[in-house]
Backbone as JSON Lines, residues from 0, in Angstrom:
{"i":0,"aa":"M","n":[250.97,-125.59,109.37],"ca":[250.3,-124.27,109.78],"c":[250.59,-123.39,108.64]}
{"i":1,"aa":"T","n":[249.54,-122.67,108.21],"ca":[249.68,-121.7,107.03],"c":[250.43,-120.5,107.53]}
{"i":2,"aa":"D","n":[251.28,-119.81,106.73],"ca":[251.93,-118.65,107.02],"c":[251.09,-117.45,106.73]}
{"i":3,"aa":"H","n":[250.68,-116.79,107.8],"ca":[249.83,-115.56,107.59],"c":[250.56,-114.35,107.79]}
{"i":4,"aa":"S","n":[251.93,-114.33,107.67],"ca":[252.66,-113.19,107.95],"c":[252.29,-111.94,107.04]}
{"i":5,"aa":"A","n":[251.87,-112.29,105.94],"ca":[251.46,-111.19,104.94],"c":[249.98,-110.77,105.31]}
{"i":6,"aa":"E","n":[249.26,-111.64,105.85],"ca":[247.81,-111.38,106.19],"c":[247.69,-110.63,107.53]}
{"i":7,"aa":"T","n":[246.84,-109.64,107.55],"ca":[246.65,-108.72,108.75],"c":[245.31,-109.16,109.48]}
{"i":8,"aa":"F","n":[245.41,-109.17,110.78],"ca":[244.24,-109.52,111.49],"c":[243.35,-108.39,111.55]}
{"i":9,"aa":"T","n":[242.0,-108.39,110.9],"ca":[241.19,-107.31,110.92],"c":[239.85,-107.64,111.73]}
{"i":10,"aa":"G","n":[239.89,-108.72,112.46],"ca":[238.73,-109.1,113.35],"c":[238.2,-110.37,113.01]}
{"i":11,"aa":"F","n":[237.29,-110.9,113.75],"ca":[236.41,-112.1,113.5],"c":[235.36,-111.78,112.69]}
{"i":12,"aa":"G","n":[234.83,-112.65,111.89],"ca":[233.68,-112.44,111.1],"c":[232.41,-112.13,111.83]}
{"i":13,"aa":"T","n":[231.43,-111.62,111.17],"ca":[230.19,-111.32,111.96],"c":[229.31,-112.47,112.26]}
{"i":14,"aa":"K","n":[229.59,-113.52,111.68],"ca":[228.9,-114.85,112.01],"c":[229.53,-115.79,112.94]}
{"i":15,"aa":"A","n":[230.72,-115.27,113.49],"ca":[231.36,-116.16,114.34],"c":[230.77,-116.68,115.65]}
{"i":16,"aa":"I","n":[230.25,-115.68,116.4],"ca":[229.62,-116.03,117.69],"c":[228.33,-116.89,117.42]}
{"i":17,"aa":"D","n":[227.57,-116.5,116.45],"ca":[226.32,-117.3,116.15],"c":[226.79,-118.76,115.71]}
{"i":18,"aa":"W","n":[227.98,-118.93,114.95],"ca":[228.37,-120.15,114.58],"c":[228.57,-121.08,115.85]}
{"i":19,"aa":"F","n":[229.32,-120.44,116.86],"ca":[229.53,-121.28,118.16],"c":[228.2,-121.58,118.85]}
{"i":20,"aa":"R","n":[227.31,-120.6,118.8],"ca":[225.94,-120.87,119.31],"c":[225.21,-122.02,118.7]}
{"i":21,"aa":"G","n":[225.35,-122.15,117.39],"ca":[224.79,-123.26,116.67],"c":[225.49,-124.48,117.08]}
{"i":22,"aa":"L","n":[226.85,-124.47,117.08],"ca":[227.54,-125.65,117.5],"c":[227.21,-126.21,118.88]}
{"i":23,"aa":"V","n":[226.95,-125.24,119.86],"ca":[226.43,-125.77,121.17],"c":[225.15,-126.46,121.08]}
{"i":24,"aa":"R","n":[224.26,-125.93,120.19],"ca":[222.87,-126.52,120.15],"c":[223.02,-127.88,119.4]}
{"i":25,"aa":"D","n":[223.9,-127.95,118.36],"ca":[224.01,-129.19,117.48],"c":[225.45,-129.53,117.27]}
{"i":26,"aa":"N","n":[226.02,-130.09,118.19],"ca":[227.44,-130.49,118.17],"c":[227.51,-131.86,117.39]}
{"i":27,"aa":"S","n":[227.44,-131.6,116.06],"ca":[227.41,-132.85,115.1],"c":[228.45,-132.6,113.99]}
{"i":28,"aa":"K","n":[228.69,-133.77,113.43],"ca":[229.59,-133.71,112.14],"c":[228.78,-132.86,111.06]}
{"i":29,"aa":"A","n":[227.42,-133.27,111.02],"ca":[226.64,-132.58,109.92],"c":[226.57,-131.12,110.18]}
{"i":30,"aa":"Y","n":[226.46,-130.56,111.36],"ca":[226.47,-129.03,111.58],"c":[227.76,-128.57,111.16]}
{"i":31,"aa":"F","n":[228.89,-129.18,111.66],"ca":[230.18,-128.63,111.35],"c":[230.5,-128.66,109.87]}
{"i":32,"aa":"D","n":[230.13,-129.72,109.19],"ca":[230.38,-129.8,107.78],"c":[229.62,-128.8,106.93]}
{"i":33,"aa":"A","n":[228.32,-128.61,107.36],"ca":[227.4,-127.8,106.62],"c":[227.9,-126.21,106.94]}
{"i":34,"aa":"N","n":[228.6,-125.99,107.93],"ca":[229.02,-124.57,108.31],"c":[230.56,-124.38,108.37]}
{"i":35,"aa":"R","n":[231.23,-125.37,107.78],"ca":[232.76,-125.36,107.75],"c":[233.37,-124.03,107.14]}
{"i":36,"aa":"E","n":[232.72,-123.53,106.16],"ca":[233.26,-122.37,105.47],"c":[233.25,-121.09,106.49]}
{"i":37,"aa":"I","n":[232.14,-121.12,107.26],"ca":[232.16,-120.05,108.28],"c":[233.19,-120.16,109.31]}
{"i":38,"aa":"W","n":[233.37,-121.42,109.84],"ca":[234.49,-121.68,110.81],"c":[235.83,-121.36,110.13]}
{"i":39,"aa":"E","n":[236.13,-121.74,108.98],"ca":[237.43,-121.42,108.41],"c":[237.61,-120.1,108.11]}
{"i":40,"aa":"S","n":[236.69,-119.23,107.43],"ca":[236.96,-117.97,107.0],"c":[236.77,-116.91,108.24]}
{"i":41,"aa":"E","n":[235.83,-117.22,109.15],"ca":[235.48,-116.05,110.14],"c":[236.05,-116.37,111.49]}
{"i":42,"aa":"I","n":[236.56,-117.59,111.72],"ca":[236.98,-118.03,113.03],"c":[238.52,-118.41,112.96]}
{"i":43,"aa":"R","n":[238.66,-119.7,112.33],"ca":[239.97,-120.08,112.27],"c":[241.08,-119.23,111.58]}
{"i":44,"aa":"D","n":[240.74,-118.85,110.36],"ca":[241.78,-118.05,109.57],"c":[242.05,-116.69,110.42]}
{"i":45,"aa":"P","n":[241.01,-116.05,110.89],"ca":[241.38,-114.67,111.57],"c":[242.15,-115.1,112.92]}
{"i":46,"aa":"L","n":[241.82,-116.13,113.64],"ca":[242.6,-116.41,114.84],"c":[243.93,-116.81,114.41]}
{"i":47,"aa":"E","n":[244.27,-117.4,113.49],"ca":[245.54,-117.91,113.06],"c":[246.39,-116.48,112.69]}
{"i":48,"aa":"A","n":[245.71,-115.57,111.93],"ca":[246.31,-114.39,111.65],"c":[246.68,-113.53,112.79]}
{"i":49,"aa":"L","n":[245.8,-113.45,113.8],"ca":[245.97,-112.84,115.07],"c":[247.25,-113.27,115.74]}
{"i":50,"aa":"L","n":[247.22,-114.64,115.9],"ca":[248.35,-115.29,116.56],"c":[249.8,-115.1,115.74]}
{"i":51,"aa":"E","n":[249.72,-115.08,114.42],"ca":[250.79,-114.96,113.6],"c":[251.33,-113.49,113.82]}
{"i":52,"aa":"E","n":[250.47,-112.46,113.93],"ca":[250.93,-111.2,114.21],"c":[251.54,-111.04,115.54]}
{"i":53,"aa":"A","n":[251.03,-111.7,116.58],"ca":[251.63,-111.75,117.75],"c":[252.95,-112.41,117.91]}
{"i":54,"aa":"A","n":[253.11,-113.45,117.16],"ca":[254.43,-114.23,117.0],"c":[255.48,-113.29,116.36]}
{"i":55,"aa":"T","n":[255.03,-112.6,115.3],"ca":[255.92,-111.73,114.61],"c":[256.38,-110.5,115.7]}
{"i":56,"aa":"H","n":[255.45,-110.08,116.49],"ca":[255.76,-108.96,117.37],"c":[256.61,-109.55,118.57]}
{"i":57,"aa":"F","n":[256.14,-110.62,119.2],"ca":[256.82,-111.02,120.45],"c":[257.82,-112.18,120.24]}
{"i":58,"aa":"G","n":[257.76,-112.8,119.14],"ca":[258.63,-113.94,118.75],"c":[257.82,-115.23,119.19]}
{"i":59,"aa":"G","n":[258.28,-116.26,118.62],"ca":[257.68,-117.66,118.96],"c":[256.97,-118.31,117.88]}
{"i":60,"aa":"D","n":[256.42,-119.45,118.2],"ca":[255.79,-120.44,117.31],"c":[254.34,-120.4,117.45]}
{"i":61,"aa":"V","n":[253.54,-120.34,116.47],"ca":[252.05,-120.5,116.53],"c":[251.62,-121.91,116.69]}
{"i":62,"aa":"K","n":[250.66,-122.13,117.5],"ca":[250.03,-123.59,117.67],"c":[248.58,-123.23,117.67]}
{"i":63,"aa":"L","n":[247.86,-123.53,116.54],"ca":[246.41,-123.52,116.65],"c":[245.92,-124.95,116.88]}
{"i":64,"aa":"F","n":[245.04,-125.16,117.83],"ca":[244.47,-126.48,118.26],"c":[243.37,-126.86,117.29]}
{"i":65,"aa":"R","n":[243.36,-128.14,117.06],"ca":[242.21,-128.71,116.21],"c":[240.86,-128.61,116.88]}
{"i":66,"aa":"P","n":[239.88,-128.58,116.11],"ca":[238.43,-128.4,116.66],"c":[237.89,-129.72,117.16]}
{"i":67,"aa":"N","n":[238.39,-130.8,116.73],"ca":[237.98,-132.18,117.11],"c":[238.3,-132.57,118.53]}
{"i":68,"aa":"R","n":[237.26,-133.0,119.2],"ca":[237.59,-133.59,120.57],"c":[238.04,-135.08,120.51]}
{"i":69,"aa":"D","n":[238.82,-135.51,121.43],"ca":[239.19,-136.82,121.63],"c":[238.1,-137.47,122.47]}
{"i":70,"aa":"V","n":[237.24,-138.27,121.92],"ca":[236.01,-138.84,122.66],"c":[236.25,-140.16,123.21]}
{"i":71,"aa":"R","n":[237.31,-140.77,122.91],"ca":[237.61,-142.2,123.35],"c":[237.31,-142.53,124.62]}
{"i":72,"aa":"F","n":[237.77,-141.69,125.71],"ca":[237.58,-141.76,127.14],"c":[236.64,-140.91,127.8]}
{"i":73,"aa":"S","n":[235.87,-140.22,127.02],"ca":[234.91,-139.3,127.67],"c":[233.51,-139.76,127.63]}
{"i":74,"aa":"K","n":[232.76,-139.33,128.64],"ca":[231.38,-139.77,128.68],"c":[230.56,-138.91,127.64]}
{"i":75,"aa":"D","n":[230.89,-137.64,127.51],"ca":[230.26,-136.83,126.53],"c":[231.0,-137.03,125.13]}
{"i":76,"aa":"K","n":[230.34,-137.54,124.28],"ca":[230.8,-137.93,122.95],"c":[230.64,-136.92,121.79]}
{"i":77,"aa":"S","n":[230.39,-135.68,122.28],"ca":[230.16,-134.52,121.34],"c":[231.56,-134.38,120.57]}
{"i":78,"aa":"P","n":[231.61,-134.45,119.18],"ca":[232.83,-134.48,118.41],"c":[233.55,-133.23,118.42]}
{"i":79,"aa":"Y","n":[233.06,-132.05,118.66],"ca":[233.84,-130.81,118.52],"c":[233.95,-130.03,119.76]}
{"i":80,"aa":"K","n":[235.07,-129.3,120.0],"ca":[235.31,-128.46,121.0],"c":[234.3,-127.21,120.81]}
{"i":81,"aa":"S","n":[233.85,-126.7,121.93],"ca":[232.97,-125.52,121.92],"c":[233.74,-124.15,121.82]}
{"i":82,"aa":"S","n":[235.09,-124.2,121.59],"ca":[235.81,-122.94,121.42],"c":[236.94,-123.34,120.29]}
{"i":83,"aa":"T","n":[237.4,-122.42,119.77],"ca":[238.63,-122.36,118.88],"c":[239.79,-121.68,119.59]}
{"i":84,"aa":"Y","n":[240.9,-122.16,119.76],"ca":[241.99,-121.52,120.5],"c":[243.33,-121.88,120.05]}
{"i":85,"aa":"G","n":[244.37,-121.05,120.42],"ca":[245.72,-121.34,119.99],"c":[246.6,-120.53,120.91]}
{"i":86,"aa":"V","n":[247.83,-120.79,120.73],"ca":[248.89,-120.24,121.61],"c":[250.06,-119.84,120.75]}
{"i":87,"aa":"V","n":[250.84,-118.79,121.3],"ca":[252.16,-118.44,120.7],"c":[253.11,-118.82,121.83]}
{"i":88,"aa":"R","n":[253.94,-119.81,121.41],"ca":[255.05,-120.3,122.33],"c":[256.38,-119.48,122.01]}
{"i":89,"aa":"P","n":[256.81,-118.68,122.92],"ca":[258.03,-117.99,122.64],"c":[259.24,-118.91,122.78]}
{"i":90,"aa":"E","n":[260.3,-118.65,121.97],"ca":[261.37,-119.57,121.88],"c":[262.28,-119.41,123.14]}
{"i":91,"aa":"T","n":[262.23,-118.22,123.79],"ca":[263.19,-118.06,124.99],"c":[262.46,-118.06,126.31]}
{"i":92,"aa":"S","n":[261.17,-118.33,126.31],"ca":[260.45,-118.2,127.72],"c":[259.42,-119.36,127.78]}
{"i":93,"aa":"A","n":[259.07,-119.75,128.99],"ca":[258.07,-120.75,129.16],"c":[256.61,-119.95,129.2]}
{"i":94,"aa":"A","n":[256.66,-118.65,129.23],"ca":[255.36,-117.97,129.28],"c":[254.99,-117.88,127.85]}
{"i":95,"aa":"G","n":[253.59,-118.14,127.61],"ca":[253.0,-118.05,126.41],"c":[251.84,-117.0,126.29]}
{"i":96,"aa":"L","n":[251.39,-116.79,125.04],"ca":[250.23,-116.1,124.81],"c":[249.14,-116.89,124.39]}
{"i":97,"aa":"F","n":[247.94,-116.76,124.74],"ca":[246.78,-117.61,124.49],"c":[245.62,-116.76,123.98]}
{"i":98,"aa":"A","n":[244.77,-117.25,123.15],"ca":[243.66,-116.59,122.59],"c":[242.69,-117.64,122.27]}
{"i":99,"aa":"S","n":[241.38,-117.29,122.54],"ca":[240.3,-118.24,122.39],"c":[239.06,-117.49,122.02]}
{"i":100,"aa":"I","n":[238.27,-118.14,121.12],"ca":[236.95,-117.55,120.8],"c":[235.84,-118.68,120.84]}
{"i":101,"aa":"S","n":[234.72,-118.19,121.48],"ca":[233.6,-119.19,121.63],"c":[232.36,-118.47,121.61]}
{"i":102,"aa":"A","n":[231.28,-119.15,121.95],"ca":[229.89,-118.45,122.08],"c":[229.93,-117.39,123.25]}
{"i":103,"aa":"D","n":[230.8,-117.54,124.1],"ca":[230.9,-116.47,125.18],"c":[231.71,-115.29,124.85]}
{"i":104,"aa":"G","n":[232.4,-115.27,123.64],"ca":[233.19,-114.19,123.23],"c":[234.67,-114.56,123.0]}
{"i":105,"aa":"F","n":[235.46,-113.54,123.15],"ca":[236.89,-113.6,122.87],"c":[237.62,-113.57,124.22]}
{"i":106,"aa":"Y","n":[238.68,-114.36,124.32],"ca":[239.4,-114.31,125.56],"c":[240.86,-114.36,125.09]}
{"i":107,"aa":"A","n":[241.74,-113.59,125.75],"ca":[243.17,-113.58,125.45],"c":[243.83,-113.47,126.79]}
{"i":108,"aa":"G","n":[245.06,-114.11,126.92],"ca":[245.76,-114.04,128.12],"c":[247.25,-114.4,127.81]}
{"i":109,"aa":"T","n":[248.05,-114.15,128.9],"ca":[249.45,-114.65,128.88],"c":[249.84,-115.03,130.26]}
{"i":110,"aa":"G","n":[250.85,-115.97,130.32],"ca":[251.27,-116.35,131.6],"c":[252.02,-117.72,131.43]}
{"i":111,"aa":"Y","n":[252.11,-118.32,132.53],"ca":[252.81,-119.57,132.59],"c":[251.7,-120.65,132.81]}
{"i":112,"aa":"Y","n":[251.86,-121.73,132.21],"ca":[251.0,-122.92,132.52],"c":[251.47,-123.54,133.82]}
{"i":113,"aa":"R","n":[252.78,-123.8,133.95],"ca":[253.31,-124.36,135.17],"c":[254.63,-123.88,135.33]}
{"i":114,"aa":"M","n":[254.93,-123.21,136.5],"ca":[256.29,-122.6,136.74],"c":[257.09,-123.68,137.39]}
{"i":115,"aa":"A","n":[258.36,-123.68,137.16],"ca":[259.32,-124.59,137.77],"c":[259.42,-124.19,139.25]}
{"i":116,"aa":"T","n":[259.86,-124.99,140.17],"ca":[259.85,-124.58,141.66],"c":[260.67,-123.31,141.76]}
{"i":117,"aa":"D","n":[261.8,-123.26,141.12],"ca":[262.63,-121.96,141.42],"c":[261.97,-120.75,140.89]}
{"i":118,"aa":"Q","n":[261.29,-120.83,139.69],"ca":[260.51,-119.73,139.15],"c":[259.45,-119.26,140.07]}
{"i":119,"aa":"L","n":[258.63,-120.36,140.6],"ca":[257.37,-119.97,141.44],"c":[258.01,-119.3,142.77]}
{"i":120,"aa":"E","n":[259.11,-119.75,143.21],"ca":[259.69,-119.03,144.48],"c":[260.06,-117.64,144.18]}
{"i":121,"aa":"R","n":[260.83,-117.37,143.05],"ca":[261.15,-115.97,142.57],"c":[259.88,-115.2,142.42]}
{"i":122,"aa":"F","n":[258.79,-115.69,141.81],"ca":[257.6,-114.92,141.61],"c":[256.82,-114.57,142.87]}
{"i":123,"aa":"R","n":[256.77,-115.51,143.79],"ca":[256.26,-115.25,145.14],"c":[256.92,-114.23,145.82]}
{"i":124,"aa":"D","n":[258.31,-114.22,145.76],"ca":[259.19,-113.26,146.44],"c":[258.92,-111.92,145.96]}
{"i":125,"aa":"A","n":[258.73,-111.71,144.54],"ca":[258.59,-110.51,143.81],"c":[257.26,-109.95,144.18]}
{"i":126,"aa":"V","n":[256.15,-110.77,144.42],"ca":[254.87,-110.24,144.85],"c":[254.88,-109.85,146.21]}
{"i":127,"aa":"A","n":[255.66,-110.48,147.09],"ca":[255.61,-110.02,148.56],"c":[256.57,-108.94,148.81]}
{"i":128,"aa":"S","n":[257.43,-108.57,147.78],"ca":[258.5,-107.6,147.98],"c":[257.91,-106.19,148.21]}
{"i":129,"aa":"E","n":[258.56,-105.4,149.03],"ca":[258.11,-104.12,149.4],"c":[258.33,-103.16,148.11]}
{"i":130,"aa":"S","n":[259.26,-103.53,147.28],"ca":[259.49,-102.66,146.19],"c":[258.75,-103.09,144.95]}
{"i":131,"aa":"S","n":[258.74,-104.34,144.65],"ca":[257.89,-104.72,143.39],"c":[256.42,-105.05,143.58]}
{"i":132,"aa":"G","n":[256.08,-105.5,144.8],"ca":[254.78,-105.84,145.15],"c":[253.71,-104.71,144.91]}
{"i":133,"aa":"P","n":[254.02,-103.47,145.49],"ca":[253.07,-102.27,145.16],"c":[252.97,-101.9,143.72]}
{"i":134,"aa":"V","n":[254.01,-102.07,142.94],"ca":[254.07,-101.81,141.45],"c":[253.04,-102.76,140.74]}
{"i":135,"aa":"L","n":[253.18,-104.12,141.28],"ca":[252.19,-105.0,140.62],"c":[250.73,-104.7,140.98]}
{"i":136,"aa":"V","n":[250.53,-104.24,142.23],"ca":[249.16,-103.98,142.57],"c":[248.65,-102.81,141.79]}
{"i":137,"aa":"T","n":[249.46,-101.85,141.52],"ca":[249.03,-100.73,140.66],"c":[248.83,-101.08,139.29]}
{"i":138,"aa":"I","n":[249.52,-101.96,138.77],"ca":[249.36,-102.57,137.31],"c":[248.06,-103.26,137.24]}
{"i":139,"aa":"V","n":[247.84,-104.12,138.24],"ca":[246.5,-104.92,138.28],"c":[245.33,-103.93,138.37]}
{"i":140,"aa":"Q","n":[245.4,-102.99,139.34],"ca":[244.22,-102.01,139.42],"c":[243.98,-101.27,138.18]}
{"i":141,"aa":"K","n":[244.96,-100.74,137.4],"ca":[244.79,-100.06,136.22],"c":[244.27,-100.96,135.17]}
{"i":142,"aa":"A","n":[244.61,-102.33,135.14],"ca":[244.05,-103.26,134.16],"c":[242.58,-103.52,134.48]}
{"i":143,"aa":"R","n":[242.32,-103.59,135.64],"ca":[240.84,-103.88,136.01],"c":[239.96,-102.62,135.81]}
{"i":144,"aa":"E","n":[240.6,-101.42,136.05],"ca":[239.76,-100.2,135.71],"c":[239.55,-100.05,134.16]}
{"i":145,"aa":"S","n":[240.26,-100.84,133.45],"ca":[240.18,-100.78,131.97],"c":[239.28,-102.08,131.55]}
{"i":146,"aa":"D","n":[238.62,-102.74,132.47],"ca":[237.66,-103.76,132.38],"c":[238.34,-105.08,131.98]}
{"i":147,"aa":"L","n":[239.65,-105.12,132.24],"ca":[240.29,-106.5,131.94],"c":[240.17,-107.31,133.19]}
{"i":148,"aa":"V","n":[240.03,-108.58,132.95],"ca":[239.95,-109.55,134.02],"c":[241.12,-110.18,134.25]}
{"i":149,"aa":"I","n":[241.63,-110.13,135.61],"ca":[242.89,-110.63,135.9],"c":[242.71,-111.81,136.73]}
{"i":150,"aa":"E","n":[243.22,-113.07,136.28],"ca":[243.06,-114.23,137.09],"c":[244.43,-114.88,137.38]}
């Protein structure tokens, strides 16, 4: 992984969404190779810079996933994923940060992929608690009022 700690995230390129729309129409090696520069400079590099900034701020390691699909066992043999995504894996927590860009736009989130049994029990207790439950409801309501999608 390239170190982008000196590089600042300034946004994705103006051709990023159209690049994904083209990939959805023509998911082929020929398309990807002909448009690789756009993917690298307007999608991959900015996403990596964004994740590196998050890792610098929150701590953790960046993992940017490869664009190639493993088609060995799939019926759909299209060679490329229709999104580019990565994670920041914190060193001291199982919760991570996730970011993805595709023809549908940009998505970012945080949370646990899978909680241990004791973590899930504590989480459920906190949600049901008379003291912390209402605080969580208020936080979620404010996030939704800001047009954030909570899942």
